[in-house]
C-alpha positions in Angstrom: -10.1 -0.9 -27.8 -7.2 0.7 -25.9 -6.0 -0.5 -22.6 -7.7 1.3 -19.6 -5.5 3.8 -17.8 -4.8 1.5 -14.8 -1.6 0.5 -13.1 -0.8 -2.5 -10.9 1.3 -2.7 -7.8 2.6 -4.9 -5.0 2.7 -4.1 -1.3 4.3 -5.6 1.7 4.8 -4.7 5.4 7.9 -6.9 5.6 6.0 -9.7 7.4 8.5 -11.7 9.4 8.8 -15.0 7.5 9.7 -18.6 8.3 12.0 -20.9 6.3 11.0 -24.2 4.8 11.9 -25.9 8.2 9.6 -23.6 10.1 12.4 -21.5 11.7 11.7 -17.7 12.1 13.8 -15.5 9.8 15.8 -12.7 11.5 14.6 -9.2 11.0 17.7 -8.1 9.1 17.3 -11.0 6.7 13.6 -10.2 6.1 14.6 -6.7 5.1 17.2 -8.0 2.7 14.6 -10.4 1.3 12.2 -7.5 0.8 14.8 -5.8 -1.3 15.2 -8.9 -3.4 11.4 -9.1 -3.8 11.3 -5.5 -5.0 14.0 -6.2 -7.5 12.0 -9.2 -8.8 8.9 -7.0 -9.1 10.8 -4.6 -11.2 12.2 -7.4 -13.4 8.7 -8.8 -14.1 7.2 -5.5 -15.1 5.1 -4.6 -12.0 4.2 -0.8 -12.0 4.5 -0.1 -8.2 6.3 -1.5 -5.2 5.2 -0.1 -1.8 6.3 -0.8 1.7 4.3 -0.3 4.9 5.5 1.2 8.2 5.1 -0.7 11.5 6.9 -0.7 14.8 6.3 -4.2 16.1 8.0 -7.6 16.1 5.9 -9.3 13.4 6.8 -6.8 10.7 10.4 -5.9 9.9 10.0 -2.6 8.2 9.9 0.5 10.4 11.6 2.8 8.0 10.2 2.2 4.5 12.1 5.1 3.0 15.4 3.5 3.9 14.5 0.2 2.2 13.1 2.1 -0.8 16.4 4.0 -1.1 18.2 0.7 -1.4 15.7 -0.4 -4.0 16.2 2.9 -5.9 19.7 2.0 -6.8 18.9 -1.6 -7.8 15.7 -1.1 -9.9 15.1 0.6 -13.2 11.5 1.4 -13.9 9.2 0.5 -11.0 7.6 3.2 -8.8 8.8 3.1 -5.2 6.4 4.2 -2.5 5.1 3.7 1.1 2.0 1.8 2.1 1.6 3.7 4.3 3.7 6.4 5.9 2.1 7.0 9.3 2.0 10.7 8.9 0.4 11.5 12.2 3.5 10.4 14.1 6.1 11.8 11.7 7.1 15.2 10.5 5.8 16.2 7.1 8.8 18.2 6.2 11.2 15.3 6.9 8.8 12.9 5.1 8.9 15.1 2.0 12.7 15.5 2.1 13.3 11.8 2.5 11.1 10.8 -0.4 12.4 13.7 -2.6 15.9 12.1 -1.9 14.6 8.7 -3.1 13.1 10.4 -6.1 16.6 11.8 -7.0 18.3 8.4 -6.5 15.6 6.6 -8.6 15.4 9.3 -11.3 11.8 10.3 -10.6 10.2 7.1 -9.3 9.2 8.0 -5.7 5.7 8.5 -4.3 4.2 8.7 -0.9 1.0 7.1 0.4 0.0 8.5 3.8 -2.5 7.4 6.4 -3.5 7.7 10.0 -2.4 4.1 10.6 -4.5 1.2 11.8 -1.7 0.3 14.3 -0.9 2.8 17.0 2.5 1.7 18.2 4.2 4.7 16.7 2.3 7.2 18.8 3.8 6.3 22.2 7.1 5.3 20.6 7.5 8.9 19.3 5.8 10.7 22.1 2.4 11.5 20.6 -0.8 11.5 22.4 -3.5 9.3 21.0 -6.1 11.9 22.1 -4.7 14.0 19.2 -5.2 11.3 16.6 -7.5 13.3 14.4 -5.9 16.7 14.6 -2.4 15.3 14.1 -3.3 13.7 10.8 -5.5 16.6 9.5 -2.9 19.3 10.2 0.1 17.2 8.9 -1.8 16.3 5.7 -2.5 19.9 5.1 1.2 20.7 5.5 2.3 17.8 3.3 0.0 19.0 0.6 1.6 22.4 0.7 5.1 21.0 0.6 4.3 19.5 -2.8 4.5 23.0 -4.3 8.2 22.9 -3.4 8.2 26.7 -2.9 8.5 28.9 0.3 5.8 28.0 2.8 3.8 29.9 5.3 1.8 27.6 7.5 0.6 27.4 11.0 -1.3 24.8 13.2 -1.5 23.5 16.7 0.8 20.4 16.4 4.1 22.1 15.5 5.7 25.5 15.2 4.7 27.5 12.2 6.6 27.9 8.9 7.3 31.4 7.6 8.9 31.3 4.2 11.0 28.1 4.6 11.5 25.5 1.9 12.1 21.8 2.0 15.1 20.3 0.1 16.0 18.7 -2.2 13.4 19.7 -4.7 12.4 17.2 -7.4 12.9 17.3 -11.1 9.2 17.0 -11.7 8.4 19.9 -9.4 6.5 17.8 -6.8 6.0 14.3 -5.5 2.9 12.1 -6.1 1.0 11.7 -2.8 -1.9 9.3 -2.2 -4.2 9.2 0.9 -5.0 5.8 2.2 -8.4 5.3 3.9 -10.2 2.4 5.5 -13.6 3.4 4.2 -15.3 6.2 6.2 -17.0 9.1 4.5 -15.0 11.7 6.5 -11.7 10.1 5.4 -12.8 10.1 1.8 -13.8 13.8 1.9 -10.5 14.7 3.6 -8.6 13.2 0.7 -10.8 15.0 -1.8 -10.4 18.4 0.1 -6.6 17.9 0.0 -6.8 17.4 -3.7 -5.0 14.1 -3.5 -5.7 10.6 -5.0 -7.6 8.1 -2.9 -6.2 4.6 -2.0 -8.9 2.4 -0.4 -7.7 -0.3 1.9 -10.2 -3.2 1.4 -9.3 -6.0 3.7 -12.6 -7.7 4.3 -15.9 -8.3 2.6 -17.0 -7.9 -1.0 -15.2 -5.0 -2.7 -18.4 -3.8 -4.3 -19.5 -2.5 -0.9 -16.9 0.3 -1.3 -18.6 1.7 -4.4 -20.5 4.4 -2.4 -17.1 5.7 -1.1 -15.7 5.9 -4.7 -18.9 7.7 -5.8 -18.5 10.1 -2.9 -14.9 10.8 -3.9 -15.9 11.2 -7.5 -18.6 13.7 -6.7 -16.3 15.7 -4.4 -13.6 15.9 -7.1 -15.9 16.4 -10.1 -14.2 19.6 -11.0 -10.7 18.0 -11.0 -11.0 14.2 -11.2 -8.4 12.3 -9.3 -7.3 8.6 -9.4 -8.8 6.0 -7.1 -6.8 2.9 -6.2 -7.4 -0.2 -4.0 -5.0 -2.1 -1.7 -6.1 -5.6 -0.8 -4.4 -8.8 0.4 -3.9 -11.9 -1.7 -1.5 -14.5 -2.9 -0.8 -16.3 -6.2 0.4 -19.9 -6.9 0.2 -22.1 -9.9 -3.2 -23.5 -8.9 -6.1 -22.4 -6.8 -5.7 -25.3 -4.4 -2.0 -24.7 -4.0 -2.5 -21.0 -3.3 -5.1 -21.6 -0.7 -3.2 -24.4 1.1 0.0 -22.4 1.1 -1.6 -19.2 2.3 -4.1 -20.3 5.0 -1.8 -21.2 7.9 0.3 -18.1 7.5 -2.8 -15.9 7.0 -4.3 -17.3 10.1 -1.2 -16.6 12.2 -1.2 -13.0 11.1 -5.0 -12.4 11.4 -5.3 -14.2 14.8 -2.5 -12.2 16.4 -4.1 -8.9 15.3 -7.5 -10.3 16.3 -6.3 -11.0 19.8 -5.1 -7.5 20.1 -8.4 -6.1 18.9 -10.9 -8.5 20.4 -11.7 -10.5 17.2 -12.4 -14.2 17.3 -9.9 -16.5 15.6 -10.3 -16.8 11.8 -11.8 -20.0 10.6 -11.1 -21.9 7.4 -14.7 -21.2 6.3 -14.2 -17.5 6.7 -10.9 -17.7 4.8 -12.6 -19.6 2.0 -15.5 -17.1 1.9 -13.1 -14.2 1.6 -11.1 -16.1 -1.1 -14.3 -16.9 -3.0 -15.9 -13.4 -3.1 -14.4 -11.1 -0.5 -11.3 -9.0 -0.3 -8.8 -11.9 -0.4 -7.4 -12.3 -3.9 -5.9 -15.7 -3.7 -5.6 -18.4 -6.3 -4.1 -19.3 -9.7 -3.2 -16.5 -12.1 -6.4 -17.0 -14.0 -8.6 -16.8 -10.8 -6.8 -13.8 -9.3 -6.8 -11.9 -12.7 -10.5 -12.4 -13.1 -11.3 -11.3 -9.6 -9.1 -8.2 -9.8 -10.5 -7.3 -13.2 -14.0 -7.5 -11.7 -13.0 -5.2 -8.8 -11.4 -2.7 -11.2 -14.6 -2.7 -13.3 -17.1 -2.4 -10.5 -15.2 0.4 -8.7 -13.9 2.2 -11.8 -10.3 2.1 -10.5 -7.1 3.6 -11.9 -4.8 1.4 -9.7 -4.8 -2.0 -7.9 -2.2 -2.9 -5.4 -2.0 -6.5 -4.1 -0.6 -7.0 -0.6 1.2 -10.2 -1.4 2.8 -10.9 2.0 0.3 -12.0 4.7 1.9 -13.7 7.7 5.1 -15.8 7.9 5.0 -17.2 4.3 8.5 -18.3 3.2 10.5 -16.0 1.0 10.7 -18.4 -1.9 6.9 -18.6 -2.2 6.6 -14.8 -2.1 9.1 -14.6 -5.0 7.0 -17.0 -7.0 3.9 -15.0 -6.3 5.6 -11.8 -7.5 6.8 -13.5 -10.7 3.3 -14.9 -11.4 1.7 -11.5 -10.7 3.9 -9.6 -13.1 4.2 -12.2 -15.9 0.7 -13.8 -15.9 -1.8 -12.0 -13.7 -1.4 -8.4 -14.9 -1.4 -9.3 -18.6 -4.5 -11.4 -18.1 -6.2 -8.5 -16.3 -5.4 -6.1 -19.1 -6.8 -8.6 -21.7 -10.0 -9.0 -19.6 -10.4 -5.2 -19.3 -9.9 -4.9 -23.1 -12.7 -7.5 -23.7 -10.4 -10.4 -24.4 -10.5 -13.8 -22.9 -7.7 -13.3 -20.4 
């Protein structure tokens, strides 16, 4: 049996880390460390490396494209993308031009994943009104989709001045950049991606992944005439054993989740909740054998073409992140492929 057409990636938001003594790492050093992590992902054969955009003090990356440009000159084969570009508070023309430039530097390895953003700091920072949250994303996604033709554009909307025959430069060797749409799991968001004719990336950050199957089926039905890939982005962490992975991750995961929870009115995460998510939810944490089995199950039940693991979750030290990347590329992904092919993994 041939290997299923599926690829595997790693994502990070550039979480601000701590060193082995508990000291907080500076933002510039975190960015340099993320570059080193991307280089390691390329070395161990991971298919994709994607960076999220945030504008707050617990995440170091506010300009993923700049970090990806640095990686473009230090990597050889890995796809370099965003996870996500907050399109609502950016300009689609500039987004396309920046990633087309990365594509040139990397010899055709750039891609964009766009979303509305679950964090809203970029809206006041760049002067956008949250009352326009829906229309900003809808119109800018429409324009970005047209930009992929790389020809003269005629476009009009309510959120920016119209285009009348202009083009974005540089153009790409392939004639257009890959663009994915990230959604949190609402029917309207799924249909929006389908209507744009763009692949779907489901952000599954809580609960059993199987509960997202209706959204995959909705997308499949809406794109039946021209099938498009579906991917999943979920958090996780890998160490040599299940116990080690959980013990290393929990305190950092709790710091991250509890801060976001305080901002959104969630109660603090308990160890029992963490263990439940690690056992059967959206947290892919454990040894290579455990994580491979759980990812393979998710790929199978949802019929995926891509799985991206968000390997950084809170202030985990850089050296542990490097080890997780190494295990993902050298042990987890080969085991997943063996499991999907009917082997023992």
